[in-house]
N, C-alpha and C positions, 0 to 999 in steps of 0.2 A: 659520757662527757658531752652534755648538750651544748650547742653553740649559743652564746649569749645574743639576745636581741640587740639590734643596732648595727647590722651589717651595712645598711645604707650610710650611716654616719662614718663608719670605717672606710667605706669606699670613697667618700668625699675627702677624707684626710689623705688617702693614698693618691687621689687625683691631684690634690693640691701640692703634693710632694713631687709631682712630675711623673708618677707611675703611668705607664700606658694603659689604655682601656682594654685589658686582657682579662679573660675569665679566670681569676686565680682560685675561685671556689672549685673549679674543675680540677685544678692542680692538686688541691688538698684532697679531694675525693679519690684521686687516682693513686694514692699511696698504698703500699702493701699493708701497713699497720697504722692504726689511728694516730693522728698527730695530737700532741698535747697543746702545742701552739706552733704558729709559723709567723715570723715577722720579717720585715724588709731590712736588709743591711746594705753596705756598700754606698755607692755614690748618691743614691736617692735618700738614704738616711742622713748622709753628711751634708746634703744641700747643694751638690754641684753635679747633677746628672746632665748628660748631653743627649742629643737626639738618638744616638746609637748606643747609649748605656744599656747593658744587660740588667736583668732583674735578679738581684741576689736575695734569696730566701734562706732563712736560718730558723731552726726550731728543734723540737724534741718530739720523739714518738714513743709509743708504748708497745714493747714486744710482748707477745703472749708468754705466760709463765712457763709453758712447755719448752720455749726456746732458751730458758735460763737455768733449768734444774737438771739437765742431763749432762753428758760428757762433752758434747760439742760446744765450742765457743761461738756465741752468736755474733753476727755482724752488728755491732753496736752503733757504728757511724755509717750513715748512708749518704752517698753523693749522687745526685741525678742532674743531668744537664740535657736540655732539649730546646727546640725552637717551637714557639707557639704564636700563631698569628704573626710570623716573621719577627718575633721578639725572642732574643736569646735569654734563657732563664736557667738558673741553677738552684737546687735545693740541697742543703746540707743539714742533716738532723742527727741527733744522738738519742739513743735510748734513754729513757728518763733516769735510770740508775746512773749511767755514765754522766749525764748532764748534771745530776746532783753532786757527783764526785768532783766535777770540774768547778762547780760553785764553791764547794768546800775548800778547793785549792786557791780561792780568791782569783779566779780566772776572769779578768775584766772583759774579755771578748764575749763570754757566754752571758755575763751580766748585761752587756749591751744588747744582746739578742733578746734576753728576757724582758728588758725594760723598753725596747724600741717602741716609739709611739705609732709606728707604721705597722699595724696589726692586720695580718691577712686572715688568721684563724685563731680563735681563743677558746678556752674551756674553763671549767671550774678549777681544774688542777693548775692551769696557767695562773689564774688569779690568786690561787692559794700560795703558789711559789712567790709571786710578787708581794703578797701580804707578809709572808714569812721573812722575806728579805727586808722589807720596811721595818718590821718589828725588831729584827736583830740589829738593824742600823741605828735605831733610836732607843734601844733598850739600855737599861742601867749597866754601866761598866762594872759595878760591884758584883754582878753575877759572873764576871769573867776573871777579874783581878781585884785585889784589895785596894780600895781607893787611896788609902794612906801610902801604900807601896807605889802606886801609880804616880802620885804627886812627888814622892821622893825621887823616883827614877827620872821624871821629867825635869825636875830642878837640877839634878846631877848632870843630865845631858845638856841643859842650857849652860851650865857652868863650864863644861868641857868645850862647848862651841865658842863661848866667849873667850876662854883661855887660848884656844887655837887661833881665833881671829886676832887676838892681841899679839901672839907670837909669830904669826906668819911673816915670811919674807916676801910674799907676793905683793906687787904694787897695788895701790887702791884702784887704779884704772888700767886697762890693757895698754901695753907699751907698743904694740905693733900697729896702732891706728894709722900713723903716717906711712908706714911701709905698705900696708894694704891699700891705702889711698893711691899711692904711686903705682901699685900693681894694677888697680882697676883703670886708672887713666891710661897706662901703657897698653892694656888689653884693648881698650876702646879705640885708641888712636892708631895702634900698630897692627890691629887685626890678629892679636895673639892666639885666637882660638882656631885659626886656620891650620890645616894639617902641616906638620913640620916641613915636609918637602916643599910645599907651596910657599911657606914663609921664607925658606932659604932662597927659592927662585925669585921671590919678590925683592929680597934684599940684594940679590945679585944684579937685578935689573936696575936698581938704584945706582 
């Protein structure tokens, strides 16, 4: 599973996302089994890292066939936590078989890991998984369900939603707006978030 050229470009993307200048290639090389991919998750992916944010790495690895064909259950998910250059890091990876099963369960978290733009390590298998996901996402629905049946079901669901909306007794707008407004004003003016005993003592002093 050769590494694709362009490591310098990936490093630039990682630095732009606020990743510390730590040798992540050494982290990849130190794993017991080859990684299919490793990407960054957590605060750096979501765009709000702080100076003390740890580095959350997620990915998939490839166990040897001997670990899967015998009686012993392999450790399909591995978690490793360590400090490197005074940076807290963790790596959680699944064996490729388990990762594929999670994908088939429509697990959004593993999709996020697969498609993260913050790539630490990639391989041909990683790119093949991404391509398969893209092909399935934009493939014809007729391969899965009859288009006529799909249209009929969607129209029926729209009709049920319209009927439920017309019959509902719920108000068109929330009725508690004024009560919530009063609660917020009272909280700000009276210090309602103070511990109960402290509020009682303050009331007594008045």
